[in-house]
C-alpha positions in Angstrom: -95.6 -82.1 -116.8 -99.2 -80.5 -116.5 -101.9 -82.9 -115.4 -105.7 -81.5 -116.3 -108.6 -83.0 -116.0 -111.1 -84.5 -118.8 -114.6 -84.8 -118.4 -116.9 -87.0 -120.6 -120.8 -86.3 -121.5 -123.5 -87.2 -123.2 -124.2 -84.7 -125.4 -123.9 -81.8 -122.9 -120.3 -81.1 -123.0 -120.6 -77.4 -124.6 -123.6 -76.9 -122.8 -121.3 -77.4 -119.5 -118.5 -75.5 -121.0 -120.8 -72.3 -121.2 -121.6 -73.0 -117.7 -118.4 -73.5 -116.6 -117.3 -70.4 -118.3 -120.0 -68.2 -116.0 -118.5 -69.7 -113.3 -114.7 -69.4 -113.5 -114.7 -66.5 -116.5 -112.5 -66.7 -119.4 -112.8 -68.2 -122.9 -113.2 -71.6 -124.3 -110.3 -71.8 -126.0 -111.1 -74.8 -128.2 -114.0 -76.5 -129.7 -114.0 -79.5 -132.5 -117.2 -81.4 -133.4 -117.1 -85.0 -134.3 -118.2 -83.7 -137.9 -114.8 -82.1 -138.3 -113.2 -85.7 -138.0 -112.2 -88.2 -140.5 -115.2 -89.9 -141.6 -117.8 -87.3 -139.6 -119.9 -86.8 -142.2 -121.2 -90.3 -142.0 -122.3 -90.2 -138.4 -125.8 -89.2 -137.9 -126.7 -85.3 -137.6 -127.2 -85.5 -133.8 -123.8 -87.2 -133.4 -122.1 -84.9 -135.9 -122.7 -81.6 -133.2 -121.1 -83.5 -130.1 -118.2 -82.4 -129.1 -114.6 -84.1 -129.6 -112.5 -81.7 -127.9 -113.7 -78.4 -125.8 -110.8 -76.7 -123.7 -111.1 -74.0 -121.5 -108.1 -72.6 -119.0 -109.4 -72.7 -115.3 -106.5 -71.2 -113.6 -102.8 -70.7 -113.8 -101.7 -73.9 -115.7 -104.8 -76.1 -115.6 -106.9 -76.1 -118.6 -110.4 -77.9 -117.8 -110.9 -80.5 -121.1 -114.2 -82.6 -122.2 -115.9 -84.7 -125.1 -119.1 -86.1 -125.4 -119.4 -90.2 -125.6 -120.1 -91.5 -128.9 -123.4 -94.1 -128.4 -122.8 -94.9 -131.8 -119.5 -96.4 -131.0 -120.5 -98.1 -128.2 -119.9 -95.7 -125.5 -121.8 -95.4 -122.8 -122.1 -92.8 -120.2 -121.7 -94.8 -116.5 -121.0 -93.4 -113.1 -116.9 -93.5 -113.4 -115.9 -93.0 -116.8 -117.0 -89.3 -117.0 -113.3 -88.3 -115.5 -109.9 -88.8 -117.0 -106.8 -87.7 -115.8 -104.9 -86.2 -118.4 -100.9 -86.1 -118.8 -98.8 -83.3 -121.1 -95.6 -84.9 -121.0 -92.7 -82.6 -122.8 -91.3 -85.2 -124.8 -92.2 -88.0 -127.0 -90.1 -90.0 -124.9 -92.1 -89.2 -121.7 -95.3 -89.8 -123.3 -93.9 -93.2 -124.2 -92.9 -94.0 -120.9 -95.8 -93.1 -119.1 -98.4 -94.4 -121.3 -96.2 -98.1 -121.4 -95.7 -97.7 -117.4 -99.0 -97.0 -116.5 -101.3 -98.9 -118.9 -99.3 -102.0 -118.0 -102.1 -104.7 -117.0 -105.2 -102.3 -117.9 -106.6 -102.0 -121.0 -105.5 -99.6 -124.0 -108.6 -97.9 -124.9 -106.7 -95.7 -127.9 -102.8 -97.0 -128.5 -100.5 -94.0 -128.2 -99.8 -93.0 -131.8 -99.8 -89.4 -134.2 -103.2 -88.2 -134.7 -104.7 -86.3 -137.2 -104.9 -83.0 -135.3 -101.3 -82.9 -134.8 -100.6 -84.8 -131.4 -99.4 -87.8 -130.4 -101.8 -89.4 -128.5 -103.3 -92.7 -126.3 -105.9 -93.5 -123.9 -106.8 -96.3 -121.6 -107.9 -98.0 -118.1 -105.0 -98.9 -115.7 -105.2 -102.0 -113.8 -107.1 -99.9 -111.1 -110.2 -98.6 -113.6 -108.2 -95.0 -113.5 -109.0 -93.7 -117.0 -105.8 -91.9 -118.4 -104.8 -89.8 -121.5 -101.7 -88.9 -122.4 -101.4 -86.3 -125.3 -98.1 -84.8 -126.4 -97.8 -82.0 -128.6 -94.9 -81.4 -130.8 -95.7 -78.2 -131.4 -95.8 -76.8 -127.7 -91.4 -78.1 -127.6 
């Protein structure tokens, strides 16, 4: 299993990653905009251009990842909600085990399920207020 930091921004994810790129070097390996999601064309033009996901390696085995919050979905940037711990397990079974165990008595944000981009993904806040993402990519097995 690998662990990666996952950051939230209020419309500055792409700008921040260009800054981080200037510090860490390397390349941004993926960027998806909200307009590319199902029904993304129904968002306001400003929200269509927000980042759904961006990632960049920052060291051996560590990938810095982020997205922008979506005000139209009720998201608000608050101190403490800008950082997630993302776990990338090696199997679907391990993903289920981690999700079920860590989310017990917590608040499910997105149920663990197959996503349109191909991963098995879910997110939650644990009973201590820590934000987690579980993301199994079957193409990496």
